[in-house]
C-alpha positions, 0 to 999 in steps of 0.5 A, a space after each residue: 983567683 988567677 992573676 988574670 982571666 984565661 986568654 980566650 976571656 981576655 980576647 973577648 973583653 978586647 973585642 967588647 972594648 973595641 965597640 964600647 964607649 970609653 966613658 969617663 975617658 974620651 967619652 964624657 957625654 951620655 948621648 954620645 955614649 949611647 950613640 956609640 953603643 947603638 952603632 956597634 955590630 949587631 948581635 951575631 947569634 940567633 936570639 932565643 925563641 919565645 912565644 910572643 913579644 909585645 912592646 907597650 907602655 905602662 903607667 909611670 910614677 905619679 907626675 912622671 911619663 909612662 914607662 916603656 916595657 917589653 913583655 915576653 911570653 913563653 910558648 904554650 905547648 897546648 891550649 889550656 882546657 878544663 882537663 889541663 889548666 894553664 901551667 903556672 909560670 913565674 913573672 920576672 920584672 927585669 931591669 937592664 944594666 948600663 950604669 943607669 945611663 946607657 942600655 935599654 930593651 934592645 941591649 938586653 933582649 937576648 937575656 930577657 928572651 933566655 929567661 923567658 924561654 928557659 924558665 918558662 916565665 913571663 918577663 917584663 923588661 923595663 925601660 926606666 928613665 936614664 941619667 943624666 936627663 933623669 937622675 936618682 931617684 927617677 930610675 928607682 921610682 920607675 923600677 918600683 912603679 913597674 914592679 907594682 904594675 906587674 904585681 897587679 897584672 899577674 893574672 893578665 900576664 898569665 903568671 902565678 900570683 905567688 911567683 913574682 920575681 925582681 931581677 936585673 944586672 949591674 945597675 939593674 941589679 941595684 934597681 931590683 934590690 931597691 925595688 924589693 926594699 921598697 916593696 917590703 917597706 910599702 906593703 907590696 907587691 909580695 916578691 918570691 925572689 930577687 935575682 941580682 947579677 953583679 949588682 951595684 950595692 954601694 954607691 959611696 965613692 970607692 977607696 982604691 980600685 977594689 980589685 978593678 981596673 987591671 987585666 980582665 976588668 971590663 968595668 974600670 974605676 973610671 967607668 964607675 965614677 962616670 956612671 955614678 956622676 951621671 946618676 947622682 949629679 953633684 948633690 945626690 945622696 949616695 948613702 941613701 938605702 935606695 942608692 946603696 942597698 948595702 947600707 939598708 936594713 935587710 931583714 924581711 926581704 925575699 929570697 935572693 940569688 946573687 951572681 958575682 964575677 971575680 974580675 969585676 969592680 962590683 964583686 966585693 959589694 955584691 958578695 958583701 950584699 949576699 953576706 948581709 942578707 944571710 946575716 939578716 935571715 934572708 935565704 941566699 944562694 950565690 953563683 960566684 965565677 972567679 975567672 969572669 968579668 963584669 958583663 959575662 952573663 950576656 955571653 952564654 954562646 961563648 962562655 961556659 961560665 955564662 951558660 952555667 950562670 944563666 942555667 942556675 938563674 933559670 932554675 931558681 926562677 922556675 922553682 918560685 912556682 911550687 912543685 915546678 922545676 925546669 932543666 933549662 933545656 929546649 926552646 921555642 920555635 916562634 917569636 
């Protein structure tokens, strides 16, 4: 791996840092961090077009509030008929990143749209409860409740019952992995795939920087400590398998595709999770991008590696539907 990312990548990281809250440094309040993030510049690129977008609320865990979700449906090329039944499609339950503290449906709208458009998938983006207002395991409970809802409404959503996918990036990758664990342990819903983009898999206090914090590391050790403190509080069990899936028994889990970046605080634990899944007999594919940073996946308009990473994710999602393959090319015109 190079000593630091390419100059154009470093310039992009500098531009992101100019508008990202300095959490764990000058910014210690979660509400202030969200305010700074919301006040940043609008996304400068045209969002991927999809067939339709619907905001709704679904039942939360017992005794908890409803969960806001945003449902993206792909374009339909022709009205289905007896001669031409609806094309089977995957259903992706997507959990956004943001350290379990920041982020939401809007911050990850472009990613959800791209997965919908390019994989021909229905995407259910989940606005789970955030910390510190709702600490661990509230986000986990919401994540599993949303997965159960999607699994029980695949027909209504127009999805293939055998092509349910849990996906997420960073903290959302953690929730996708944990939701898959719970689904295995509680007898469903059955998952075809888990897509984990630079996932957090080991919440125990880190020794050293694990390669994070130097040039090109957008996610710093100070960021990581602050996010963990907000999510777990002083008494949260960071070694619980639903906090640190790397410590869980991984046998019997669905196939996984894991994306990691070389200049990322979470790189080692993401790759360790892929290795442990493989050792546990789980089918795993990896997309490792040595010159990239935490968060790169969201910039396909600017980074060839982000385009390649999204393309590979699109392919593995599309292949959950038997006999179907998407190239990722093309796009919609509405939505």
